[in-house]
C-alpha positions in Angstrom: 0.0 0.0 0.0 0.9 3.6 -0.4 0.1 7.0 1.0 0.5 8.6 -2.5 -2.9 9.4 -4.0 -4.6 7.7 -5.7 -4.7 4.6 -3.6 -6.7 1.4 -4.1 -7.4 -1.0 -1.3 -8.3 -4.7 -2.1 -9.6 -7.5 0.1 -11.2 -10.5 -1.5 -14.2 -9.4 -3.7 -14.2 -5.9 -2.2 -12.2 -3.0 -3.6 -12.0 0.6 -2.3 -10.9 3.0 -5.0 -11.2 6.7 -5.7 -14.2 7.7 -7.8 -13.3 8.5 -11.4 -15.2 10.7 -13.8 -16.3 7.5 -15.7 -18.0 6.2 -12.5 -20.6 9.0 -12.8 -23.4 7.0 -14.4 -23.1 4.1 -11.9 -22.7 6.5 -8.9 -25.8 8.5 -10.0 -27.8 5.3 -10.5 -27.0 4.0 -7.0 -27.7 7.4 -5.4 -31.1 7.7 -7.1 -32.0 4.1 -6.2 -31.1 4.8 -2.6 -32.3 8.4 -2.1 -35.0 7.6 0.5 -32.8 5.0 2.2 -29.9 7.4 2.7 -31.6 10.8 3.3 -32.2 10.4 7.1 -28.4 9.8 7.5 -26.9 12.2 5.0 -24.9 15.2 6.1 -26.4 18.5 5.0 -24.9 22.0 4.8 -26.8 24.6 6.7 -27.5 27.9 5.0 -25.8 30.4 7.3 -25.8 34.2 6.5 -22.4 35.7 7.0 -22.8 38.5 9.5 -19.6 40.1 8.3 -20.8 41.1 4.8 -19.4 38.0 3.0 -21.3 35.6 0.8 -23.9 33.2 2.3 -22.8 29.6 2.7 -24.8 27.5 0.2 -26.5 24.2 0.9 -26.2 23.4 -2.9 -24.2 20.2 -3.5 -21.3 20.1 -6.0 -21.6 18.4 -9.3 -20.3 14.9 -9.5 -17.2 16.1 -11.4 -16.5 18.9 -8.9 -16.9 16.3 -6.1 -14.4 14.0 -7.7 -11.9 16.9 -8.2 -12.3 17.9 -4.5 -11.8 14.3 -3.4 -8.7 14.0 -5.4 -7.2 17.3 -4.3 -7.9 16.3 -0.6 -6.3 12.9 -1.2 -3.2 14.4 -2.7 -2.9 16.8 0.3 -3.6 13.8 2.6 -6.4 15.6 4.5 -9.2 13.3 3.4 -9.3 9.9 1.6 -12.6 9.1 -0.2 -13.3 5.8 -1.9 -16.1 4.2 -3.8 -16.8 0.7 -2.5 -16.9 -1.9 -5.3 -18.1 -5.5 -4.9 -16.2 -6.9 -7.9 -17.2 -4.4 -10.6 -20.4 -3.1 -9.0 -20.3 0.2 -7.1 -22.2 -0.5 -3.9 -21.3 2.5 -1.6 -18.8 5.0 -0.5 -16.4 5.4 2.4 -14.2 8.3 3.5 -11.5 8.9 6.1 -11.8 12.6 6.7 -10.6 15.3 9.0 -7.1 13.8 9.0 -4.8 15.5 11.4 -1.1 14.7 11.8 1.3 16.0 14.4 0.5 15.4 18.1 -3.0 14.2 17.5 -2.7 11.8 14.4 -6.4 11.2 14.0 -9.3 11.1 11.5 -12.9 10.0 11.2 -14.7 7.5 9.0 -18.0 8.0 7.3 -19.8 5.7 4.9 -23.0 4.7 3.1 -24.1 1.5 1.4 -26.6 0.6 -1.3 -29.6 -0.9 0.5 -29.4 -4.0 -1.8 -26.0 -4.8 -0.3 -26.7 -3.9 3.4 -26.5 -6.5 6.1 -24.0 -8.6 4.1 -20.8 -7.5 5.9 -19.5 -5.3 3.1 -19.7 -2.0 5.1 -17.9 -3.6 8.1 -15.2 -5.0 5.7 -14.8 -1.6 4.1 -14.4 0.0 7.5 -11.8 -2.6 8.5 -9.9 -2.0 5.3 -9.8 1.7 5.7 -8.9 1.5 9.4 -6.0 -0.7 8.6 -4.9 1.8 6.0 -5.2 4.6 8.5 -3.1 2.8 11.1 -0.5 1.0 9.0 0.1 3.5 6.1 -0.8 6.8 7.7 0.3 5.9 11.3 -2.8 7.5 12.7 -3.3 7.1 16.5 -7.1 7.0 16.5 -10.0 6.9 14.2 -13.6 7.9 15.1 -16.9 6.8 13.7 -19.7 9.3 14.6 -23.2 8.0 14.1 -26.8 8.9 15.0 -28.1 7.0 18.1 -31.1 5.7 16.1 -28.9 4.3 13.3 -28.7 0.7 14.6 -27.2 -0.7 11.4 -24.3 1.8 11.5 -23.7 1.1 15.2 -23.5 -2.7 14.4 -20.9 -1.9 11.7 -18.8 0.2 14.2 -18.9 -2.5 16.9 -18.2 -5.4 14.5 -15.2 -3.4 13.2 -13.8 -3.2 16.7 -14.7 0.4 17.5 -15.6 1.2 21.2 -18.3 3.7 22.3 -16.5 6.7 23.7 -19.5 9.0 24.4 -22.2 11.2 23.2 -21.9 14.4 21.1 -25.1 16.6 21.3 -26.0 18.5 18.2 -22.7 17.3 16.6 -23.4 17.3 12.9 -26.0 18.8 10.5 -27.9 15.8 9.1 -31.1 15.7 7.1 -31.7 19.4 7.7 -30.9 19.8 11.4 -28.2 19.6 14.1 -28.3 16.0 15.3 -26.9 14.2 18.3 -24.3 11.5 17.6 -22.5 8.7 19.4 -18.8 8.6 19.0 -17.1 5.2 18.5 -13.3 5.1 18.6 -10.5 2.7 17.6 -6.9 3.3 18.6 -3.9 2.1 16.7 -2.5 -0.9 18.8 1.0 -0.2 17.4 1.0 3.3 18.8 -0.1 2.7 22.4 
């Protein structure tokens, strides 16, 4: 493995690889098919007026092409690593290691989504394990967090099966589905850096 972007991670029939422009049709198809399934758990950007005369922050999402460009720039700068989850050649979800901090903290957080047709089959847990291994072995991060909504039982099972431990609650932690939502924080520490 390598820390030089782009990076592809493989394990059995599962592959984590950066989205490419040519993945647009498949990605859009999966997103449309799963819109209702994902909406309650999706991060949203609040519209906040800038009280200092600057522009308003927009809640408009970037185009697919802009999203891929941002993911690649962030990967090259080693701040965030975003991957499509492929089961053989089929795009079944997405996973990211974001908020990467080096120096004294050496940490990041993982977020993910999965196509409802592939849920409860172990793919998300496997993807989390693969990305956690990359974070620990290649990036030498000390800790990785998974922050999830308390009512998201499926995501909680993923975190627990991947060996993450509940650390605590974070009230109004993230803007999800149009409002500031409470989260539970699950953490895994790098055993090589204890």
